[in-house]
N, C-alpha and C positions, 0 to 999 in steps of 0.2 A: 659522658662523650664530652671529644674534646669539640669546639668550635669549627675545626676543618674536618673531622667527619659528620659533625652536623649539618653545614652545609653541602659537603657531595652527598648525604644522604637526601634534604633537599632538591639536591637539583635531582635526582634519582627518582627521587617521588613528582618531583613538575613534568617531566619527562615521560616516566608511567600514566597519568594525570592526562597530559595531551593527550597520547595513544591510545588512551581508552574513551575519552569524550569527543574524541576522533571517531574512534570505533562506534559508538555509540548514536550519536549522527550520522554516519554514513552508514548503517547496516543496511546491508545489501536486502535483510528480509521485510525491511520496510519498503524498500522501493518497490520490492516483488509483490506485496501484499496493495502497496497501491496501485498497480499495474487489476492484480486479481477482484479489486472492486471493482473499478471501472469496467471490468470483462462484466461483472455480476452484472453492474447497473443494466449493460446491454445485454445480456439474457432475460433480465426481468421488464426488459422494453421490448425484445423478441415477443416475449410471455402473453404483455398486453394486446402486441399487437396483431396477435394470433388469435385471442379471444375474441377481440373487436371485430375478426372476420368470420370466425366462429358465431356469435353472434348476428351478423347481419345475412351469412348462409340461413341460418336457422328462422330468422323471420322471412325470408325469402319462402322458403317453405310452409311455411305457416301461412303464406297470402298466398301461396300456390293451391294448400288446401281450402283455404276461404273460395279459393278463385274455379276449383273443382266444385264443393261445395253448389253454388250456385248455379254453375252449370246443371248438374244435375236434376236441380232442381226447378229450375227453366225448362228444361228436357218433358219433369213428370209435368209442369203445369200446360206446356204446349202441348200435350200428351191427352192431357185429361179436358184441355178446352175446345179442340180439335172438331168436327161435326164430319165424321165420315161419310155422311150425303153428302157432302158440298164438297164438290172436288176443287173449286181454288183454295177451297179452309185444307185440305188436304194436301194440296200441291204448298201451297204456304208451309203447312206444316213439315212437309220433307225439305225445304229449302231450309226451318229454323231448324232441323234437327242435324240439316249437314254443316252448319255453320258452327252449331253446339261441340260436335262432334270432333272440326277440325281444331274447336278451343280445348277439349279433351286433351288433344293430342298433341298439342303447343304445350301443355298443362304438362302431359307425360314424359316429353322429349326433357321439357324444363328442369322437371322433378330428377330425373336418371342425372341429369349434368348436375345439378348442384348437389345432388346427395353422393356423387363422386366428389366431389370438391368438398364436403364437408368429412365425409370417412378418411381424404387424405391429411385433411388441417389436424383433425385429432388424433391423427397418428404423430403430424409434425409436434403434435400439444404433448402428449405421451413424453413420446421423446424430450423434449426439452424440460419438461419436468423433471424428468429423472436425469436426463446430466445434470440442469442447473440443482436438484438437490444433493448431489454427490459434487459440485461444484462448490457449493457454500460450503458442504463439511470438510469440503478438504481448505477451504479462506477460513475456518473456526479453527481446524489444527493449527495452521499456520500463523494464524493470528497469537496463538497460545503459547508455542514454542518462542514465534518472537518475543512476545513477552516475559517469557520467561528468561531467553536473552541476555533482553533490555533492562530488565531486573537482575541478574546475577552482576553484568557491568555496572549499574548504580550501586550496586553496594558495594565492590571495589573501589569504585571512584568515589563513594561515600566514606570509607573506611581512610582509603588514602588521606582524604581530604582532613578529616580526625587526625591521625599524625604527624600532616604536614603542621595545622596548626599547634598541636605541639610541640613539634621540632621548633617552632618560629618561636615561641613561649619562652623557648631555653636562649634564646639571640638578645641582647643589648637591643635599643630602637638604634643605633646608629648601624651595626652589623644586619639588621634586619633593612635596614633603608639601602646597606652597600648592595647587600644579595637582590632583592628585590629590583634594584636600577641595573645590573649586570644581568640579568635573566630577560628584563627585558630588552637589554640594549644589542646581547646577545643571543636572542633566540629561544632563549632557553640552554645557551650554552655556555654561561659564566663563569662555571668556575673549572676551576683545572689543577691538579695536583701537579710537583715539582717532582721530578722523577730523575738522577742524577745530579745534569744542570740543565734539561729539555722539559720546559714546562707540555703536561700529554696534549693540550687542544692544539695552541698555535706551532709547533713543535719550531719555536726559535733558539737558539743557543744562545746562552745565557754568559756571558764573558764574566769573568773574573769576578772584577770590579763590582757589577750588579750580584754577582753569587755574595761578594764577602759585605756588599747594603742589605741583602735581605737576611743576613746571621740576626741582624739587630732588631729585625722584625715582631718577633715572636711566632706563632703558630699559622700566623695570617698576613699574606700582602698583597700587593697588587703588582700584576706583571708587567714590567717595565716594555714590553715591547708591545701586544695587544690590550694591554688593561680590566685583562677579566682578573678575579679573585684569585690567587694563587694559593695553594696549602700547603704548607712547608712542612707542616707535621698533623698526622693523623692519631698522634698517641694523646695520654694523660687525659684527665675528667676534669670538669668546667663545674 
């Protein structure tokens, strides 16, 4: 491969590498996965909140059970200790039983309210758990696809980098430096062909005097207008 062909191939590779690296760095799948992971963390946080609320309700219901048990014990004790022949004792029992009955009514009312809230909360937990499981599965599948795509891009990039190194190795140090400087200066478009009397990048028509001067430059020269590397010939082997 001639020096001219090598330089043009290097430029083609470098432009391709730039595109592939940009595609890898800006994969939309990565940004989408980041959004999904944030959403997943929110789902987990919501599940934790629901769990805490359920445990609170279960604690309240347990406390009501204990209060109900204590109230029923108090009723049995009061009934056992009453002196049925003593009017005042019987009257006191009626007052105690009335208070305890009201307490049991409040307990029953609160229990119904807490049980309804608990049932509703369990439905929310079950729905959230099912939704989270499906969401997690989709995140895993998306992650796998993103890794496969990124892996393919990395393989292409690594192959291009190896080919680039191989091509650079065929050039002498001066030509390598010339190419690297031009590529940096012109943002990847530091090499152009001469087609007739017009360079393919800057498109400035060369005058006859410039063309005459280039006849003695060999295969590679510098464009007198834009100062890019100008390939005069791609034929021949180095």
